C-alpha positions in Angstrom: 42.2 72.9 -146.7 43.0 70.1 -144.3 40.8 67.0 -144.3 39.3 65.2 -141.3 41.0 62.0 -142.5 44.6 63.0 -141.6 44.4 61.0 -138.3 43.2 57.5 -137.6 44.4 54.0 -138.2 43.9 52.9 -141.8 41.7 49.8 -142.1 42.2 47.0 -144.5 39.5 45.3 -146.5 40.0 42.2 -144.3 39.3 44.3 -141.1 36.2 45.9 -142.6 34.9 42.5 -143.7 35.6 40.9 -140.3 33.6 43.8 -138.7 30.8 43.2 -141.2 30.7 39.6 -140.1 30.6 40.5 -136.4 27.8 43.1 -137.2 25.8 40.4 -139.0 26.2 38.0 -136.1 25.0 40.6 -133.6 22.1 41.7 -135.8 21.0 38.0 -136.1 21.2 37.6 -132.3 19.2 40.8 -131.7 16.5 39.8 -134.1 16.3 36.3 -132.6 16.1 37.5 -129.0 14.1 40.7 -129.5 11.6 39.7 -132.2 9.2 41.0 -133.2 10.8 44.3 -132.5 12.5 46.3 -135.3 16.3 46.6 -135.2 18.1 49.7 -136.3 21.9 49.5 -137.1 23.5 53.0 -137.4 27.0 53.5 -138.8 28.9 56.1 -140.8 29.3 55.7 -144.6 32.9 56.7 -144.9 35.0 56.1 -148.1 38.7 55.2 -147.8 40.8 53.4 -145.2 40.3 55.9 -142.3 37.0 54.9 -140.7 37.5 56.3 -137.1 39.1 59.2 -135.4 38.1 62.0 -133.0 36.3 64.1 -135.6 34.3 61.1 -137.1 33.4 60.2 -133.5 32.0 63.7 -133.0 30.0 63.3 -136.3 28.6 60.1 -135.1 27.7 61.5 -131.7 26.0 64.6 -133.3 24.1 62.4 -135.7 22.9 59.9 -133.1 21.6 62.8 -130.9 19.6 64.1 -133.9 18.4 60.5 -134.7 17.3 60.0 -131.0 15.5 63.4 -131.2 13.7 62.3 -134.4 12.5 59.1 -132.7 11.4 60.9 -129.6 9.5 63.5 -131.7 7.7 60.6 -133.5 7.0 59.1 -130.1 9.0 55.9 -130.9 10.5 54.2 -127.9 13.8 52.4 -128.3 16.7 51.0 -126.3 20.3 50.9 -127.3 21.4 47.3 -127.3 25.1 47.9 -128.2 27.3 50.9 -129.0 30.5 49.8 -130.8 33.6 52.0 -131.0 35.8 50.0 -133.3 38.8 51.0 -135.5 36.4 50.3 -138.4 34.1 53.1 -137.1 31.4 53.6 -134.5 28.2 51.7 -134.7 25.0 51.7 -132.7 22.4 48.9 -132.5 18.9 49.7 -131.3 15.8 47.8 -130.6 12.8 49.9 -131.6 9.2 49.4 -130.5 7.6 50.4 -133.8 6.9 48.8 -137.2 9.8 48.5 -139.5 8.0 50.5 -142.2 7.5 53.5 -139.9 11.1 53.3 -138.7 12.5 53.0 -142.3 10.6 56.2 -143.3 12.0 58.0 -140.3 15.5 56.7 -141.1 15.2 57.9 -144.7 14.0 61.3 -143.5 17.0 61.5 -141.2 19.5 60.5 -143.9 17.9 63.1 -146.3 17.2 66.0 -144.0 19.8 66.0 -141.2 22.8 68.2 -142.3 25.2 65.3 -142.1 22.6 62.6 -142.7 24.1 61.6 -146.0 27.2 60.4 -144.0 25.0 57.9 -142.1 23.7 54.5 -142.9 20.7 53.6 -140.8 19.8 50.0 -141.6 16.3 49.0 -140.5 16.0 45.2 -140.1 13.0 43.0 -139.9 12.4 39.2 -140.1 10.8 37.7 -143.2 10.4 33.9 -143.6 12.8 33.4 -140.7 15.5 35.5 -142.4 16.9 38.9 -141.3 16.1 41.4 -144.0 17.2 45.0 -144.3 14.5 47.2 -145.7 15.5 49.3 -148.6 14.2 52.6 -150.0 12.8 50.8 -153.0 10.6 48.7 -150.7 8.6 51.9 -150.1 9.1 53.6 -153.6 11.4 56.2 -151.9 14.2 57.9 -153.9 17.6 56.3 -154.0 20.5 57.8 -152.0 22.4 60.4 -154.0 26.1 60.9 -154.5 28.0 63.2 -152.1 29.4 65.1 -155.1 27.2 65.0 -158.2 23.7 64.0 -157.0 23.5 60.9 -159.2 22.4 57.7 -157.6 25.2 56.9 -155.1 25.4 53.2 -156.1 25.9 54.1 -159.7 28.9 56.4 -158.8 30.3 53.8 -156.4 30.1 51.0 -158.9 31.8 53.0 -161.7 34.2 54.7 -159.2 33.2 58.0 -160.8 34.8 60.0 -158.0 38.1 59.3 -156.2 38.4 58.6 -152.5 40.3 61.9 -152.2 37.4 63.8 -153.9 34.9 62.2 -151.6 37.0 62.8 -148.5 37.5 66.5 -149.4 33.7 66.9 -149.8 33.0 65.2 -146.5 35.7 67.2 -144.7 34.2 70.4 -146.0 30.6 69.5 -144.9 31.8 68.3 -141.5 33.9 71.4 -140.9 31.0 73.7 -142.0 28.6 71.8 -139.7 30.8 72.1 -136.6 31.6 75.8 -137.4 27.9 76.5 -137.5 26.7 74.2 -134.7 29.6 75.1 -132.4 31.8 72.7 -130.4 30.3 69.4 -129.1 31.8 66.7 -126.9 32.7 63.5 -128.5 
């Protein structure tokens, strides 16, 4: 089986960290200028050096359409403040007119229920004591994210490096290929 990671420009740790710094700066700017609105930062959770290619862009597009639908169904209005298409992966920054608690619960439902939701990381940000704070599942006594492969807590597997990048990429490739075979072609 071919993987979806055969194309794309490999990213270094330095490039990923530089992107993380740029993301944090934009998040802080959005919180400062849009407060008291809730900010959602959406990105893919992709192991290994390939973070962006045509297939991963299709995954992101399909996921964001499902996320927008979930927000609309819950009658939550939002605006997209930025849509990044970087070599380190696509990201979307949204300003949401709803409490952070409600949006976090919707984000967890999306990550747990959408077919490819496990590949997404939807950070919900709020301001506490003048500081930008991402809400976590534990803030709401929600179950932790599980591993792609074994179902254990994802952080536990990541910390111990229980699964190789190749194993994770094979599992992701399989899920993505099954999703698009079932859903049919979509535009990137």
